[in-house]
DRENPA-627246 format. One record per atom (N, C-alpha, C): residue in three letters; x, y, z. Coordinates in steps of 0.1 Angstrom, whole numbers, padded with zeros to 4 digits, always signed. Example, Ala and Ser with C-alpha at 12.3 -4.5 7.8 and 13.67 -1.06 7.14 Angstrom:
2
ALA+0132-0057+0078;ALA+0123-0045+0078;ALA+0132-0033+0078;SER+0128-0022+0071;SER+0137-0011+0071;SER+0129+0000+0079;
This chain:
64
MET+0651+0589+1106;MET+0638+0589+1111;MET+0637+0583+1125;THR+0647+0575+1129;THR+0647+0569+1142;THR+0647+0579+1153;TYR+0654+0590+1151;TYR+0654+0601+1161;TYR+0641+0607+1164;LEU+0632+0606+1154;LEU+0618+0611+1156;LEU+0608+0601+1161;THR+0612+0588+1161;THR+0602+0578+1164;THR+0606+0569+1177;ASP+0618+0571+1182;ASP+0623+0563+1193;ASP+0622+0570+1206;GLN+0615+0565+1216;GLN+0613+0571+1229;GLN+0626+0573+1236;ARG+0636+0565+1233;ARG+0649+0566+1240;ARG+0656+0579+1235;LYS+0652+0584+1223;LYS+0659+0595+1217;LYS+0652+0608+1218;VAL+0638+0607+1220;VAL+0630+0619+1220;VAL+0618+0617+1228;LYS+0613+0628+1235;LYS+0601+0627+1243;LYS+0589+0628+1233;ASN+0579+0621+1236;ASN+0567+0622+1227;ASN+0570+0619+1212;PRO+0575+0608+1209;PRO+0579+0605+1195;PRO+0567+0605+1185;TYR+0570+0607+1173;TYR+0560+0605+1162;TYR+0559+0591+1159;SER+0547+0587+1154;SER+0546+0573+1148;SER+0555+0573+1136;ARG+0558+0561+1132;ARG+0566+0559+1119;ARG+0559+0566+1107;SER+0546+0564+1106;SER+0539+0570+1095;SER+0540+0586+1096;GLU+0538+0591+1108;GLU+0539+0606+1109;GLU+0553+0611+1105;ALA+0563+0604+1111;ALA+0577+0608+1108;ALA+0579+0607+1093;HIS+0575+0597+1086;HIS+0577+0595+1072;HIS+0571+0606+1064;ASN+0558+0609+1067;ASN+0551+0620+1060;ASN+0558+0633+1062;ILE+0562+0636+1074;ILE+0569+0649+1077;ILE+0582+0650+1069;LEU+0590+0640+1070;LEU+0603+0640+1063;LEU+0601+0640+1048;ALA+0591+0633+1043;ALA+0589+0633+1028;ALA+0585+0647+1024;LYS+0577+0654+1031;LYS+0573+0668+1028;LYS+0585+0677+1028;LEU+0593+0676+1039;LEU+0605+0685+1040;LEU+0615+0682+1029;ALA+0617+0669+1026;ALA+0627+0665+1015;ALA+0622+0671+1002;THR+0610+0671+0999;THR+0604+0677+0987;THR+0607+0692+0987;GLN+0604+0698+0998;GLN+0606+0712+1000;GLN+0621+0716+0997;ALA+0630+0708+1003;ALA+0644+0711+1001;ALA+0648+0709+0986;TRP+0643+0699+0980;TRP+0646+0696+0966;TRP+0641+0708+0957;GLU+0629+0711+0959;GLU+0623+0721+0950;GLU+0629+0735+0952;SER+0633+0738+0965;SER+0639+0751+0967;SER+0654+0752+0966;LYS+0660+0740+0963;LYS+0674+0738+0962;LYS+0681+0743+0975;THR+0676+0739+0986;THR+0681+0743+0999;THR+0686+0730+1006;LYS+0696+0732+1014;LYS+0702+0721+1022;LYS+0691+0715+1030;PHE+0690+0701+1030;PHE+0680+0694+1038;PHE+0681+0698+1053;SER+0693+0699+1058;SER+0695+0703+1072;SER+0689+0716+1075;ALA+0690+0726+1066;ALA+0685+0739+1068;ALA+0669+0739+1068;VAL+0664+0730+1060;VAL+0649+0729+1060;VAL+0645+0722+1073;LEU+0652+0712+1077;LEU+0648+0706+1090;LEU+0649+0716+1101;LYS+0659+0724+1102;LYS+0661+0734+1112;LYS+0650+0745+1112;SER+0644+0747+1100;SER+0634+0757+1099;SER+0620+0752+1102;SER+0619+0739+1104;SER+0606+0732+1106;SER+0603+0731+1121;ASN+0592+0737+1126;ASN+0588+0735+1140;ASN+0585+0720+1143;GLU+0580+0713+1133;GLU+0577+0699+1136;GLU+0590+0691+1140;ILE+0601+0695+1134;ILE+0614+0689+1137;ILE+0621+0695+1149;THR+0621+0708+1150;THR+0628+0715+1161;THR+0621+0713+1174;ASP+0608+0709+1174;ASP+0601+0706+1187;ASP+0606+0693+1192;LYS+0612+0685+1184;LYS+0617+0672+1189;LYS+0633+0671+1190;LEU+0640+0678+1181;LEU+0654+0677+1180;LEU+0661+0691+1180;ASP+0672+0692+1187;ASP+0680+0704+1187;ASP+0689+0705+1175;GLU+0694+0717+1173;GLU+0703+0719+1161;GLU+0715+0710+1160;ALA+0721+0708+1172;ALA+0733+0699+1172;ALA+0729+0685+1167;THR+0718+0680+1171;THR+0714+0666+1167;THR+0710+0666+1152;ILE+0704+0677+1147;ILE+0701+0678+1133;ILE+0714+0678+1125;ASP+0724+0686+1130;ASP+0737+0686+1123;ASP+0743+0672+1123;LYS+0743+0665+1134;LYS+0749+0652+1135;LYS+0742+0642+1126;ILE+0729+0641+1125;ILE+0723+0631+1118;ILE+0722+0634+1103;THR+0725+0647+1099;THR+0726+0650+1085;THR+0740+0651+1079;ASN+0750+0648+1088;ASN+0764+0649+1083;ASN+0768+0634+1079;PRO+0770+0632+1066;PRO+0773+0618+1062;PRO+0787+0614+1066;PHE+0795+0623+1072;PHE+0809+0619+1076;PHE+0810+0616+1090;GLU+0799+0617+1098;GLU+0799+0614+1112;GLU+0793+0601+1115;
């Protein structure tokens, strides 16, 4: 969530509340559709307007 709320990481960051609501909605969508969370993030304009694919891959990779 920090990548969506921190001005040092993204232009025009979301408020913490906005970021929480967006990520909660997308996490539910990923769970219900049995889709990788990173794929759901990449398909969301709310996320891709703020983060590029490389950043999404980085922050969703537990081994990095």
